[in-house]
C-alpha positions as CSV (number, residue, x, y, z in Angstrom):
1,M,-27.4,-12.7,-4.0
2,N,-25.0,-10.3,-4.0
3,E,-25.9,-6.6,-5.2
4,D,-22.4,-6.9,-6.8
5,Q,-23.6,-9.9,-8.8
6,K,-25.6,-9.9,-11.6
7,N,-26.9,-12.5,-13.9
8,K,-26.9,-12.7,-17.6
9,L,-29.4,-14.2,-19.6
10,T,-30.6,-14.5,-23.2
11,V,-34.2,-14.6,-23.7
12,M,-37.2,-14.8,-26.1
13,I,-39.5,-11.8,-26.7
14,F,-42.4,-11.7,-29.7
15,G,-39.4,-13.7,-31.7
16,Q,-36.5,-11.8,-31.3
17,Q,-33.0,-13.0,-28.6
18,Y,-32.9,-10.1,-26.5
19,K,-29.8,-10.6,-23.7
20,I,-30.7,-8.6,-20.1
21,V,-29.3,-8.3,-17.3
22,G,-29.6,-7.5,-13.9
23,N,-29.5,-8.2,-9.8
24,A,-32.9,-10.4,-10.0
25,S,-32.9,-14.5,-10.3
26,S,-32.6,-15.8,-13.4
27,N,-36.6,-17.1,-12.5
28,Y,-37.3,-14.0,-11.7
29,M,-36.2,-12.5,-14.7
30,R,-37.3,-15.4,-17.3
31,M,-40.7,-15.2,-15.5
32,I,-40.5,-10.5,-16.7
33,A,-40.1,-11.8,-20.0
34,G,-42.7,-14.2,-20.5
35,H,-44.9,-11.2,-19.1
36,V,-44.1,-8.8,-21.6
37,D,-43.7,-11.9,-24.5
38,D,-46.9,-12.7,-23.7
39,K,-48.7,-9.1,-23.3
40,M,-47.6,-8.4,-27.0
41,R,-49.2,-11.9,-28.5
42,Q,-52.1,-10.6,-27.1
43,I,-51.9,-7.2,-28.4
44,A,-50.7,-8.6,-31.5
45,E,-53.1,-11.1,-32.2
46,S,-56.3,-8.8,-31.2
47,N,-54.0,-5.8,-34.2
48,P,-52.8,-8.4,-36.5
49,R,-52.1,-5.2,-38.7
50,L,-49.8,-3.4,-36.0
51,D,-46.0,-3.2,-36.1
52,T,-43.8,-4.4,-34.1
53,T,-42.5,-1.4,-32.5
54,K,-46.6,-0.2,-32.5
55,I,-47.4,-3.8,-30.4
56,A,-44.4,-2.8,-28.2
57,V,-45.4,0.2,-27.8
58,L,-49.1,-0.6,-27.0
59,T,-48.0,-3.4,-24.8
60,A,-45.6,-0.9,-22.2
61,V,-48.8,1.3,-21.9
62,N,-51.1,-1.9,-20.8
63,I,-48.5,-2.7,-18.7
64,A,-47.8,1.1,-17.6
65,D,-52.2,0.0,-17.2
66,E,-51.7,-2.0,-14.6
67,Y,-49.1,-1.1,-12.7
68,F,-50.9,2.7,-12.3
69,R,-54.0,0.5,-11.4
70,L,-51.8,-1.4,-8.8
71,K,-50.0,1.4,-6.7
72,E,-53.6,3.0,-6.5
73,E,-54.7,-0.5,-4.9
74,Y,-51.5,-0.4,-2.9
75,D,-51.5,3.4,-1.6
76,E,-55.3,3.1,-0.8
77,L,-54.6,0.2,1.1
78,V,-51.5,1.4,3.0
79,K,-53.9,4.4,3.9
80,L,-56.4,2.8,5.5
81,L,-54.2,0.9,7.7
82,E,-52.8,3.6,8.8
83,E,-56.1,4.5,9.8
């Protein structure tokens, strides 16, 4: 896909519609939105008293944690390969 071409689509995340725009494929953007929706629903199920804002922040914290743990593993693997 041309870098100047952007995909635009509407997704549902935690019962709300969001219009998202990006260079990635529509399928990829739907997958990402689905991941965020799944994480928010898991947190809401575990903590039914939380409002949507707190659920969203906890979701962001959990996804950031996943990212940094995976990045650390990746960096360790790269280091091993370079040795």
